[in-house]
C-alpha positions, 0 to 999 in steps of 0.5 A: 499499499501507498499512502500519500499526503498534500497540503492545497490552499482553497478559496472558499468564501467564509460565508460559505465554509461557516454555512456547511461547516466544512470543516467537520465533513470528510470529502471522499473519492474512490476508483475501483477496478470495474462497478460489481462490487461483489466482484471488482475491488478499490484500488485508490481512495483519497479522502480530504478534511480542512485544516483552518482553509487548508485542505489536506487530501490523504491517498490510499493506493493499493500497490496490489489487489491484496492491499484491498483491506489495507487501504480501507483499514487506513482509511477507516482510522483517518474517517472515524472521528467524523459524522458527515463525508461528502461526494460525488454521486457516491451515495449512488456508487461509492459508499455502497461499493465501501460497504460490501467491500467492508463486508468482504474482508470483515470489517467493522461498518464504522462509516460518517452517519450523513452522507452529502450527495453533491450530485443530488444537490446539482441534478435537478437543476442542471437543465435550467443552469444551462449544463450540458451534462450533470457529471463531475467534469461537465460541473467543474467545466462548467463553474470555470475549473481547469483539470491536469487530469486527461483520463476518466473513471474507465480509463484508470481500470485499464491502466490499473490494470497494466500497472498491475502487470508493469509495475510502471510509476507513471501509470500509477501517477496517472490514476493517482492524480485522477482521483486526486483532483477528483477530491480537490474539486469537492469543496469548490463544488461544494461553494457552487451548490450554496449559490445554487440553494441562493437563486429564487430563480431555479425552481427544481424538476418535479418539485413537491406538489401541493397536495404533498406539501398541505399532507406533509405540512400537516404530519410535521405539525401533528407529530411535533417535529421541526424540520430546518429546511425548505419544504417547498424545493423539495422533489416529489421523491423527497416528499413520498420517502418523507411521509412513509417514514412519518405514517411508519413511526419514525419521529428520528429529525436527522433521519428524516432531512437525510432521506430529504438532503439525500432524494432527487 
């Protein structure tokens, strides 16, 4: 296993930094040998955290496939003090992949309770914003981020297979740069989301219906549940899931907020 660490000074506005409590968020991304979480392996994890305004990135690289358990354990040790982690499309891919591989290696499932998925915050608005696509590089281009990295995740799979055969350092550097920039740019996307959320001219796709909104408000009032969010900006899907959970007896505000924030 190879571990590399970097420190970068990121320009994030004080208002955004404090509003999102960015100093207590673990930013992360993974690279894998494929999309099958049961059969493929995690080969690289990049973990970013703020120390004041310095963004510290740590990478855990599997120099052999047998290193997977080691990189998971090392990552989890660094992650243990965090209750919130942040990714781009990580609820659908990164988190379940990590959980599956932890189970495969009999590692205790000790991951953050709260997951901020930046993709799910942008997805309802990207067409109105004029974006061609809502993938990570598409959003980066839209907000003016230029990358040194020129590959995508699919290419990194092929490069890693080649690395296992040749051990060529250049291949490793290309893969690590790709994943490094994936994590390095997450806080800037997080900052952009602050603009999106405070843009009163944007209306999300599939917004909650009036009928859902009135019913949900009545349920919350009846059960003395206070949610610190704008219900009018919820999606139909989030509203349905929230109503369903309350009817099933859920009264946990954090759990309900998590459902709302991570549905799109």
